[in-house]
C-alpha positions as CSV (number, residue, x, y, z in Angstrom):
1,M,-0.2,-0.2,0.0
2,S,1.3,3.6,-1.0
3,L,2.5,5.0,2.8
4,H,2.9,8.5,2.6
5,K,4.9,9.4,6.0
6,P,5.3,13.0,6.8
7,C,8.1,14.0,9.9
8,L,6.0,14.3,13.2
9,G,5.9,17.4,15.3
10,P,3.3,20.7,15.5
11,S,3.2,21.4,12.0
12,I,1.9,18.4,9.0
13,W,3.1,18.4,5.3
14,Y,1.3,16.7,2.3
15,F,3.2,15.3,0.1
16,P,1.6,14.7,-3.6
17,S,2.7,11.7,-5.1
18,S,3.9,12.9,-7.7
19,Y,6.7,14.6,-5.7
20,L,7.5,11.6,-4.0
21,R,8.2,9.2,-6.8
22,H,11.2,11.2,-8.3
23,S,11.9,13.5,-5.4
24,A,14.9,13.7,-3.3
25,A,13.0,13.5,-0.1
26,G,13.9,9.7,0.0
27,Q,11.3,6.2,-1.1
28,T,11.7,2.6,-0.5
29,K,10.3,0.2,-2.5
30,L,8.1,-2.2,-0.5
31,R,7.3,-6.0,-1.1
32,Y,3.9,-5.1,-3.6
33,G,6.1,-2.0,-5.5
34,A,4.5,0.3,-3.2
35,P,6.3,4.2,-2.2
36,T,7.1,4.5,1.0
37,A,7.8,8.8,1.6
38,L,10.6,9.4,4.5
39,A,10.7,13.3,4.3
40,C,11.5,16.0,7.2
41,D,10.3,19.5,7.2
42,I,13.8,20.8,5.3
43,G,12.8,18.4,2.5
44,A,9.3,20.1,2.5
45,Q,10.3,23.5,2.1
46,I,12.4,22.7,-0.7
47,L,9.9,21.1,-2.7
48,G,8.0,24.3,-1.9
49,L,4.8,22.1,-0.3
50,H,1.8,24.0,1.6
51,K,2.5,23.6,5.4
52,I,-0.7,23.8,7.9
53,E,-0.4,25.0,11.3
54,M,-3.3,23.3,12.7
55,A,-3.0,25.7,16.2
56,K,-3.5,28.8,14.2
57,S,-5.7,27.6,11.2
58,S,-9.5,29.0,11.3
59,W,-11.7,25.9,10.5
60,Q,-12.7,27.7,7.4
61,D,-8.8,27.2,6.4
62,V,-8.5,23.6,7.5
63,A,-11.4,22.9,5.2
64,A,-10.2,24.6,2.5
65,T,-6.6,22.5,2.3
66,A,-9.0,19.4,2.8
67,Q,-10.9,20.3,-0.3
68,E,-7.7,21.2,-2.2
69,L,-6.2,18.1,-1.2
70,R,-9.1,16.3,-2.5
71,D,-9.2,18.1,-5.9
72,T,-5.4,18.1,-6.4
73,S,-5.6,14.3,-6.0
74,I,-8.4,14.4,-8.9
75,S,-6.6,16.5,-11.0
76,R,-3.7,14.0,-11.4
77,I,-5.8,11.5,-13.1
78,Y,-5.1,10.7,-16.6
79,P,-6.6,11.0,-18.8
80,P,-8.1,13.7,-17.0
81,V,-11.6,13.6,-15.3
82,P,-14.3,15.4,-17.8
83,D,-16.0,18.1,-16.5
84,V,-19.6,18.0,-15.9
85,P,-22.4,20.2,-16.8
86,Q,-22.8,23.4,-14.2
87,D,-27.2,22.9,-14.7
88,L,-27.3,19.3,-13.3
89,A,-30.2,17.5,-13.5
90,K,-31.8,15.5,-10.3
91,N,-30.9,12.4,-11.4
92,V,-27.3,12.4,-12.6
93,T,-26.5,8.7,-12.5
94,G,-26.8,8.6,-16.4
95,I,-24.1,11.2,-16.4
96,P,-21.0,9.2,-16.7
97,K,-22.2,6.8,-19.6
98,Q,-22.2,10.2,-21.7
99,L,-18.4,11.3,-20.7
100,L,-16.5,8.2,-20.3
101,T,-15.5,6.0,-23.1
102,T,-17.5,2.5,-23.9
103,D,-14.6,0.5,-22.4
104,E,-14.9,2.7,-18.9
105,V,-18.4,2.6,-18.8
106,L,-18.3,-1.6,-19.4
107,I,-15.7,-2.3,-16.7
108,T,-16.9,0.2,-13.9
109,E,-20.9,-1.1,-14.3
110,T,-19.5,-5.1,-14.5
111,G,-19.8,-6.6,-11.1
112,P,-16.6,-7.5,-8.9
113,D,-17.4,-11.6,-9.0
114,E,-16.9,-10.9,-13.0
115,L,-14.6,-8.6,-13.1
116,I,-12.3,-10.7,-10.7
117,S,-12.9,-13.7,-13.3
118,A,-11.6,-11.8,-16.2
119,L,-8.6,-10.3,-13.9
120,A,-7.7,-14.0,-12.9
121,S,-7.6,-15.6,-16.7
122,G,-5.9,-12.2,-17.9
123,K,-8.8,-11.3,-20.2
124,T,-8.2,-7.8,-18.9
125,S,-5.5,-6.0,-16.5
126,S,-5.4,-4.3,-13.2
127,A,-3.8,-1.3,-14.7
128,V,-7.5,-0.7,-17.6
129,V,-9.6,-1.8,-14.5
130,V,-8.2,0.6,-11.7
131,S,-7.8,3.6,-14.2
132,A,-11.6,3.1,-15.6
133,F,-12.8,3.0,-11.7
134,L,-10.4,6.4,-10.8
135,R,-12.3,8.1,-13.6
136,R,-15.5,7.2,-12.8
137,A,-14.8,8.1,-8.5
138,G,-13.9,11.1,-9.7
139,L,-17.1,12.2,-11.9
140,A,-18.8,10.4,-9.1
141,Q,-16.8,13.5,-6.9
142,K,-18.0,15.9,-9.5
143,L,-21.4,14.8,-9.0
144,T,-22.2,14.1,-5.1
145,N,-19.3,14.9,-3.7
146,C,-18.4,12.2,-2.2
147,I,-14.9,11.7,-2.5
148,T,-11.9,12.5,0.4
149,E,-8.9,11.5,-1.3
150,L,-8.3,9.5,-4.7
151,L,-4.4,7.7,-4.6
152,P,-3.9,7.6,-8.3
153,E,-0.3,6.9,-8.4
154,E,-0.4,4.8,-5.6
155,A,-3.2,2.8,-7.5
156,L,-1.3,2.6,-10.6
157,S,1.6,1.3,-9.0
158,R,0.0,-1.3,-7.3
159,A,-1.9,-2.6,-10.4
160,K,1.4,-2.9,-12.3
161,F,3.2,-4.9,-10.1
162,L,-0.3,-7.1,-10.0
163,D,0.0,-7.1,-13.2
164,D,3.6,-8.3,-13.8
165,Y,3.5,-10.7,-11.3
166,Y,0.5,-12.7,-13.4
167,H,2.5,-11.7,-16.6
168,E,5.6,-13.5,-14.5
169,H,3.6,-16.4,-12.7
170,R,0.6,-17.2,-14.8
171,S,-1.7,-16.6,-11.7
172,P,-3.1,-14.3,-9.6
173,I,-1.6,-13.2,-6.6
174,G,-4.6,-13.8,-4.5
175,P,-8.8,-14.4,-4.3
176,L,-9.3,-10.6,-5.2
177,H,-6.3,-10.3,-7.7
178,G,-6.4,-6.8,-9.2
179,L,-9.9,-5.3,-7.9
180,P,-10.3,-1.8,-7.1
181,I,-11.9,-1.4,-3.8
182,S,-12.9,1.9,-1.9
183,V,-12.7,2.6,1.4
184,K,-14.4,4.9,3.7
185,E,-12.0,7.7,5.1
186,H,-12.2,6.5,9.1
187,I,-11.0,3.0,8.4
188,G,-7.3,3.7,8.9
189,M,-4.3,4.0,6.0
190,K,-0.8,4.2,7.6
191,G,0.5,7.9,7.4
192,K,-2.7,8.8,5.7
193,G,-5.7,11.4,7.4
194,L,-7.7,9.7,9.7
195,N,-10.2,12.7,10.7
196,A,-13.5,11.0,11.2
197,G,-15.6,14.0,10.1
198,F,-14.1,16.4,12.3
199,V,-11.9,19.2,12.3
200,S,-10.2,19.6,14.8
201,W,-8.8,15.7,13.6
202,W,-7.5,17.1,10.4
203,D,-4.2,16.3,11.6
204,H,-4.6,12.7,12.8
205,K,-2.6,10.6,10.8
206,G,-3.5,6.6,10.6
207,E,-0.5,4.6,12.3
208,E,-1.0,1.4,10.4
209,D,-3.3,0.3,8.0
210,A,-6.5,-1.2,9.6
211,Y,-6.3,-5.1,9.6
212,V,-9.3,-5.2,7.6
213,L,-7.5,-3.9,4.5
214,R,-4.5,-5.4,5.4
215,I,-6.6,-9.1,4.3
216,L,-7.8,-7.3,1.5
217,W,-4.3,-6.3,0.3
218,R,-2.9,-9.3,0.9
219,A,-6.2,-11.1,-0.9
220,G,-4.2,-8.7,-4.1
221,C,-6.9,-5.6,-3.9
222,V,-6.1,-2.3,-4.8
223,F,-7.2,0.8,-2.3
224,Y,-8.0,3.8,-4.7
225,A,-10.7,6.1,-3.4
226,R,-11.3,7.1,-0.1
227,T,-15.0,8.4,0.8
228,T,-17.1,11.3,2.8
229,Q,-18.5,10.4,6.4
230,P,-20.4,12.9,8.5
231,Q,-19.5,14.9,10.9
232,T,-19.9,12.7,14.4
233,L,-20.3,9.6,12.7
234,M,-23.4,9.3,13.8
235,H,-25.8,10.7,11.2
236,L,-27.9,8.6,8.7
237,E,-26.7,11.1,6.4
238,T,-23.2,12.4,5.3
239,S,-22.7,16.1,5.8
240,N,-19.4,18.0,7.1
241,N,-17.5,20.8,7.4
242,L,-14.4,19.5,5.9
243,Y,-16.4,18.7,2.8
244,G,-19.7,19.6,3.0
245,V,-22.8,17.2,2.2
246,T,-22.8,14.3,0.0
247,V,-25.9,13.6,-1.9
248,N,-27.8,11.2,-3.6
249,P,-26.6,10.0,-7.4
250,F,-30.4,9.3,-8.1
251,N,-31.9,12.6,-6.8
252,R,-29.6,15.2,-5.5
253,D,-32.4,16.7,-3.3
254,L,-32.0,14.0,-1.4
255,T,-29.4,12.1,1.0
256,S,-27.3,9.2,0.2
257,G,-27.3,8.3,3.6
258,G,-25.1,7.9,6.5
259,S,-22.6,7.3,7.9
260,S,-20.7,5.5,5.1
261,G,-22.8,7.8,2.7
262,G,-19.6,8.9,0.4
263,E,-19.2,5.3,-0.1
264,G,-23.0,4.7,-0.5
265,A,-22.9,7.5,-3.7
266,L,-19.6,6.5,-5.2
267,V,-20.8,3.0,-5.3
268,G,-24.1,4.3,-6.5
269,L,-22.6,5.5,-9.5
270,R,-21.1,3.3,-10.2
271,G,-17.2,4.5,-9.6
272,S,-16.7,1.8,-7.3
273,C,-18.2,-2.1,-7.1
274,L,-17.4,-2.8,-3.8
275,G,-16.7,-0.9,-0.8
276,I,-15.6,-0.8,2.8
277,G,-18.1,1.0,5.6
278,S,-19.3,0.9,8.9
279,D,-22.2,0.5,11.3
280,I,-23.1,1.1,14.6
281,G,-27.3,2.2,13.9
282,G,-27.1,2.0,10.1
283,S,-24.7,3.1,8.4
284,I,-23.9,0.9,6.2
285,R,-27.7,0.0,5.7
286,S,-28.4,3.1,5.1
287,P,-26.8,4.7,2.1
288,A,-27.0,0.9,0.6
289,A,-30.9,1.4,0.5
290,N,-30.7,5.1,-0.1
291,C,-28.4,4.4,-3.1
292,G,-29.7,0.9,-4.9
293,L,-27.1,-1.0,-3.5
294,Y,-26.3,-4.5,-1.3
295,G,-25.1,-3.4,1.8
296,F,-24.3,-5.9,4.5
297,R,-24.0,-5.0,8.6
298,P,-22.3,-8.5,10.1
299,T,-22.4,-9.3,13.3
300,S,-20.2,-7.9,15.7
301,Y,-16.6,-9.7,15.9
302,R,-16.8,-11.4,12.7
303,V,-14.6,-8.5,10.7
304,P,-11.8,-7.4,12.4
305,L,-11.6,-3.3,13.4
306,K,-8.0,-2.7,14.2
307,G,-6.7,0.5,13.0
308,W,-10.0,2.6,12.4
309,T,-10.8,5.5,14.6
310,A,-13.9,7.5,16.2
311,T,-14.9,9.1,19.3
312,M,-14.9,6.7,22.3
313,L,-13.2,3.6,20.3
314,S,-13.2,1.3,22.9
315,A,-17.2,1.7,24.2
316,E,-18.4,-2.1,24.5
317,Q,-22.1,-1.4,25.0
318,I,-23.1,-1.2,21.5
319,V,-20.3,-2.2,19.0
320,G,-20.2,-0.8,15.7
321,V,-19.3,-3.4,12.9
322,I,-17.4,-2.5,8.7
323,G,-18.7,-4.1,6.4
324,P,-19.2,-4.1,3.0
325,L,-21.4,-2.1,-0.2
326,S,-21.8,-3.4,-3.5
327,T,-22.9,-3.4,-7.1
328,S,-24.1,-7.2,-6.3
329,L,-24.7,-9.7,-4.0
330,E,-21.6,-12.0,-5.2
331,G,-19.7,-8.9,-3.8
332,I,-21.1,-9.0,-0.6
333,K,-19.8,-12.4,-0.5
334,L,-16.3,-11.8,-1.7
335,F,-16.2,-9.6,0.7
336,M,-17.4,-11.8,3.7
337,K,-16.1,-14.5,2.7
338,T,-12.2,-13.1,2.3
339,I,-11.8,-11.6,5.7
340,V,-12.9,-15.0,7.3
341,S,-11.0,-17.0,5.2
342,A,-8.0,-15.5,6.8
343,K,-8.9,-16.1,10.5
344,P,-8.8,-12.4,11.5
345,W,-8.8,-14.2,15.1
346,L,-5.5,-15.3,15.3
347,V,-4.1,-11.4,14.8
348,E,-7.3,-9.7,16.6
349,P,-8.6,-12.1,19.7
350,S,-12.0,-10.5,20.3
351,C,-12.5,-11.4,16.3
352,L,-14.5,-15.1,16.7
353,P,-13.4,-18.1,15.4
354,L,-15.6,-19.3,13.3
355,P,-15.3,-20.1,9.6
356,W,-18.0,-18.6,6.8
357,K,-20.1,-21.7,6.6
358,N,-22.5,-22.9,3.2
359,L,-25.8,-23.3,4.5
360,E,-27.6,-25.9,2.6
361,L,-30.4,-24.3,2.5
362,E,-32.0,-25.7,-1.3
363,H,-30.6,-28.9,0.1
364,S,-33.2,-28.5,3.3
365,I,-36.0,-27.3,1.0
366,R,-35.5,-30.7,-1.3
367,Q,-35.8,-32.4,1.8
368,G,-39.1,-30.7,2.5
369,K,-38.3,-28.1,5.3
370,K,-40.0,-25.1,4.2
371,L,-38.0,-21.3,4.1
372,R,-39.9,-19.8,6.8
373,V,-39.6,-16.2,6.3
374,G,-41.1,-13.1,9.0
375,V,-42.1,-10.1,7.3
376,L,-42.1,-6.7,9.4
377,W,-44.5,-4.4,8.2
378,S,-44.2,-1.8,10.3
379,D,-42.0,-1.4,13.6
380,D,-45.4,0.3,15.4
381,V,-43.4,3.1,16.5
382,V,-43.5,4.6,12.7
383,K,-45.1,3.5,9.7
384,P,-43.1,2.8,6.5
385,H,-44.1,5.5,3.7
386,P,-46.3,4.3,1.0
387,P,-43.3,3.3,-1.4
388,I,-41.6,0.9,1.2
389,T,-44.9,-1.3,1.7
390,R,-45.5,-1.3,-1.8
391,A,-42.2,-3.0,-2.1
392,L,-42.9,-5.5,0.8
393,K,-46.3,-6.2,-0.2
394,K,-44.7,-7.0,-4.0
395,V,-41.8,-9.0,-2.8
396,V,-44.3,-11.0,-0.2
397,D,-46.7,-11.9,-3.1
398,R,-44.0,-13.2,-5.1
399,L,-42.9,-15.4,-1.9
400,E,-46.3,-16.7,-1.6
401,D,-46.3,-18.2,-4.4
402,V,-43.5,-19.7,-3.8
403,N,-44.1,-23.8,-2.7
404,A,-40.9,-24.3,-0.2
405,V,-41.6,-20.7,1.1
406,E,-43.8,-19.8,4.3
407,V,-44.6,-16.4,4.7
408,I,-45.4,-14.9,8.1
409,N,-46.2,-12.2,9.9
410,W,-43.8,-10.7,12.3
411,K,-44.8,-8.6,15.3
412,P,-42.6,-6.6,16.8
413,Y,-41.9,-6.2,20.0
414,K,-41.6,-3.0,22.2
415,H,-39.1,-1.7,19.4
416,D,-39.7,1.9,20.9
417,E,-37.9,0.4,24.1
418,A,-35.1,-0.9,22.1
419,W,-34.8,3.0,20.9
420,E,-34.5,4.0,24.5
421,I,-31.7,1.4,25.2
422,I,-29.3,2.1,22.6
423,A,-29.7,5.3,22.2
424,S,-28.5,5.9,26.2
425,L,-25.9,3.8,25.6
426,Y,-24.2,4.9,22.4
427,F,-23.1,7.9,24.3
428,A,-21.9,7.1,27.9
429,D,-20.0,10.2,28.6
430,G,-22.8,12.4,27.7
431,A,-21.5,12.9,24.4
432,K,-18.5,14.5,25.6
433,E,-15.7,13.3,23.2
434,E,-18.0,14.2,20.2
435,T,-18.8,18.0,21.9
436,D,-15.1,18.0,22.6
437,A,-14.2,17.4,18.9
438,I,-16.1,19.3,17.6
439,N,-15.8,22.9,19.6
440,A,-11.8,22.1,19.7
441,S,-11.7,23.9,16.2
442,G,-14.4,26.5,16.4
443,E,-16.7,24.2,14.0
444,P,-20.5,24.8,13.5
445,W,-22.8,22.0,14.5
446,R,-24.4,20.3,11.9
447,P,-28.3,19.6,12.4
448,L,-27.7,16.2,12.7
449,S,-24.9,16.5,15.0
450,K,-27.5,18.7,17.8
451,F,-30.7,16.4,16.5
452,I,-28.5,13.6,18.2
453,I,-26.8,14.6,20.9
454,Q,-27.8,18.2,21.6
455,E,-31.9,17.3,21.4
456,N,-31.5,13.7,22.1
457,P,-33.6,13.0,25.8
458,Y,-31.2,9.7,25.9
459,V,-28.0,11.2,26.0
460,K,-26.2,11.7,30.0
461,H,-23.0,11.0,31.2
462,L,-23.6,7.6,33.0
463,S,-22.0,6.8,36.0
464,V,-20.4,3.2,36.4
465,E,-23.7,2.2,38.0
466,E,-25.9,3.3,35.5
467,M,-23.7,1.4,32.6
468,W,-24.4,-1.7,34.7
469,Q,-28.3,-1.2,34.9
470,W,-28.5,-0.1,31.0
471,T,-26.0,-3.1,30.2
472,G,-28.5,-5.1,31.9
473,R,-31.7,-3.8,30.2
474,R,-29.5,-4.7,27.0
475,E,-29.1,-8.2,27.8
476,E,-32.8,-8.1,29.4
477,Y,-34.3,-7.0,26.0
478,R,-32.1,-9.4,23.9
479,C,-33.4,-12.4,25.8
480,K,-36.9,-11.0,25.0
481,Y,-35.9,-10.9,21.6
482,A,-34.9,-14.0,21.3
483,E,-38.1,-15.6,22.7
484,V,-40.4,-14.2,20.4
485,W,-38.5,-15.3,17.8
486,N,-38.0,-19.1,19.8
487,Q,-42.4,-18.8,19.6
488,T,-42.2,-19.0,16.0
489,A,-40.9,-22.8,16.5
490,T,-43.2,-25.5,14.9
491,R,-41.7,-28.6,16.7
492,T,-39.1,-29.2,19.3
493,G,-35.3,-30.6,18.9
494,P,-33.6,-33.7,20.6
495,N,-32.7,-31.9,23.8
496,G,-35.9,-29.9,23.7
497,E,-34.7,-26.5,22.1
498,P,-37.4,-25.2,19.8
499,A,-36.6,-25.9,15.7
500,D,-38.1,-25.1,12.5
501,M,-38.7,-21.2,13.8
502,V,-38.2,-18.1,11.3
503,D,-35.5,-18.1,9.6
504,V,-34.8,-14.6,8.7
505,I,-37.1,-11.5,9.0
506,L,-37.8,-9.5,6.2
507,A,-37.7,-6.0,6.9
508,P,-37.6,-1.8,5.8
509,V,-34.5,-0.1,6.2
510,G,-35.8,3.1,7.3
511,P,-39.6,4.7,7.1
512,G,-39.5,5.9,3.8
513,A,-36.7,6.0,0.7
514,A,-34.1,7.9,1.0
515,P,-35.1,11.5,3.1
516,P,-34.5,15.2,1.8
517,L,-31.4,16.7,3.2
518,D,-30.9,16.3,7.1
519,S,-34.5,15.0,7.6
520,A,-33.1,11.4,8.3
521,K,-34.2,11.6,12.0
522,Y,-35.5,8.4,12.4
523,W,-33.3,5.5,13.2
524,G,-35.0,2.6,14.7
525,Y,-35.9,0.5,11.5
526,T,-31.5,-0.3,11.6
527,S,-30.4,0.6,15.4
528,Q,-33.2,-2.0,16.4
529,W,-31.0,-4.6,14.8
530,N,-27.9,-3.1,16.1
531,L,-29.1,-3.5,19.8
532,L,-29.6,-7.1,19.4
533,D,-26.1,-7.5,17.1
534,Y,-28.2,-9.1,14.4
535,P,-26.7,-9.4,10.9
536,A,-28.8,-7.9,7.8
537,L,-28.5,-7.6,4.2
538,V,-29.6,-4.9,2.6
539,F,-30.8,-5.5,-1.3
540,P,-32.5,-3.0,-3.7
541,V,-36.2,-3.7,-4.7
542,S,-37.6,-0.7,-6.9
543,R,-38.1,3.1,-6.8
544,V,-40.9,5.5,-6.0
545,D,-43.4,6.1,-8.5
546,P,-45.3,9.6,-7.5
547,D,-47.6,8.1,-9.4
548,V,-48.6,5.2,-7.5
549,D,-47.2,5.8,-4.6
550,K,-49.6,8.4,-3.6
551,V,-49.9,10.2,0.5
552,E,-52.1,8.2,3.2
553,E,-54.6,10.6,3.0
554,G,-56.3,10.5,6.4
555,Y,-53.4,8.9,8.4
556,E,-53.3,9.5,11.7
557,P,-50.0,9.2,13.2
558,M,-49.0,7.5,16.1
559,N,-46.9,9.5,18.0
560,E,-44.5,12.9,16.8
561,K,-41.8,10.7,15.3
562,D,-44.9,9.3,12.9
563,A,-46.3,12.7,12.4
564,F,-42.6,14.3,11.4
565,N,-42.1,11.2,9.5
566,Y,-45.5,11.5,7.9
567,R,-45.2,15.2,6.6
568,L,-42.4,14.0,5.1
569,Y,-43.8,12.6,2.5
570,E,-44.4,14.4,-0.7
571,P,-44.1,11.8,-3.3
572,E,-42.7,14.3,-6.3
573,K,-39.6,14.8,-3.8
574,Y,-38.8,11.2,-3.8
575,R,-39.2,10.8,-7.0
576,E,-36.5,8.4,-8.7
577,A,-35.2,7.2,-5.4
578,P,-34.4,3.5,-4.9
579,V,-36.9,1.5,-2.9
580,S,-34.7,-1.2,-1.0
581,L,-35.5,-3.7,1.8
582,Q,-33.3,-5.9,4.3
583,L,-33.2,-8.9,5.4
584,I,-32.0,-9.9,9.0
585,G,-31.0,-13.1,11.1
586,R,-30.3,-14.2,14.2
587,R,-26.8,-13.4,15.3
588,Y,-24.4,-14.8,14.2
589,E,-26.2,-16.9,11.2
590,D,-24.8,-14.2,8.6
591,E,-24.6,-16.6,6.2
592,K,-28.0,-17.0,6.3
593,A,-28.8,-13.4,5.5
594,T,-27.5,-13.6,2.1
595,F,-30.7,-14.5,0.4
596,E,-29.6,-16.2,-3.1
597,Y,-32.6,-18.2,-2.3
598,I,-35.0,-15.4,-2.3
599,Q,-33.8,-13.6,-5.0
600,A,-33.8,-16.6,-7.3
601,Q,-37.4,-17.7,-6.3
602,T,-38.3,-13.8,-6.8
603,G,-36.6,-12.2,-9.5
604,L,-35.5,-9.3,-7.4
605,P,-34.4,-6.4,-8.0
606,F,-37.6,-5.5,-10.0
607,D,-35.5,-2.0,-11.6
608,T,-32.5,-1.4,-12.8
609,F,-30.0,0.9,-10.8
610,T,-27.5,2.1,-13.7
């Protein structure tokens, strides 16, 4: 991996790769052909590079520098990234096809599994594939504001190494040979910025490559793009004061989701076919749903976390996870199998030693056991908008036509209480770390930072005793929900255990399609499963059609949250927005949530998203 290593000290220097490869500052070659730059203040001054004195800079100056670094990284792509029209339509997903070459469009709209096959067989080269994705990622930035930094020199150097390896050995270096992968910024790369959406953290650097990246690197991938995230990382949108707002490529008046919204917009525009995000309350699933993608929240401790950054990093009451967003279900499986096959528990002991299982679901169905799908139509707190209910009904109608599937209505168990518990455990320090990180630079609070911290009645500093109490309530709630699931059993197993229960729950990802900017205020359809630590797979279904998805006139909201969501829905505002659902499994039954059988039987998705 290309590693920029500035000198330690009060000042931060940024070294463009064009300097690093040929400068007198010094460099050495790593095993995979990635340059490591070693420089000091004197060397940087000789090169005339821009210096940032964090202690003396306003937050606006830091933001301008961040954007300059990003724009410069895009300007180094060759052939240059085309300019986009000044007057953009709301839906910009068709613009890359107009501006890229036919080959570039074909490459970037091919799924990761097919690209892997072409690269492993020598039908195409990593350099060609990486170049195409760099150019489309540059366009994605101009259309949605989703990039913090592109890595053209590092990526192409890596691609050349992999191509040379293939030509010498006539075989790929690993299962991800030559595949470009994009990465959310707070998942660390050694020597590169690691700000997690805070201006005051702009001078933080990754001390090492995150372990998950090292696994993927050894498998042969190429890292080429880093993507945006919101201030605090605790939004279901992506908005910060370093880069601004990331918007939805299908409707720029709507959010791309968050907190992995940069990945959502980039993958949604096919500037990436496989990206890495994180999720503590919906941060993979929200962007995947909003942008018509596949996204997977694994159970905790399946994917290693070492090397990422956030506030309250070691909190264990609610554990965040790292997971994939992709243009295909195969991309999700490819990511998970690659990570788990590396046995990350040998390096990161908190990871569970669970191999990726090949569930014999279809074999069980052939033996007469039905797939049992519970359907959550509403969580009884906030009713989903009409497009979500229509998507659920269409999928259920298809499933009910399959003899080997049994559909059961799922009764939600106190989902309002679940939010009370998880919201109380998110900020056990009373949000002191978030508050300090925002206020340190003088940057303004973004609207959704205010919402989730300052306007959240459950945010308070917890004593040790209070922490024990809330953790106990979490465990009690998990037991109650497990009991609800167990009650769906149709028989008793040989040891008295419940058997033939509901296999998976089909549910909304949110109370609507991608909401207007600064209005994603209901987390319950995603945070519910974070509290329970259940794996969940998001998949695209359809799009909002204002001619069909009319407002439900005369509806009486259940509460103020429901009323807020009801008032949000004006069908025309949501035109073209993807409509997605999620499939939820029980804890550590991650493989069951990858829904090949359901996809094959229903013909999902029911619309195209390119």
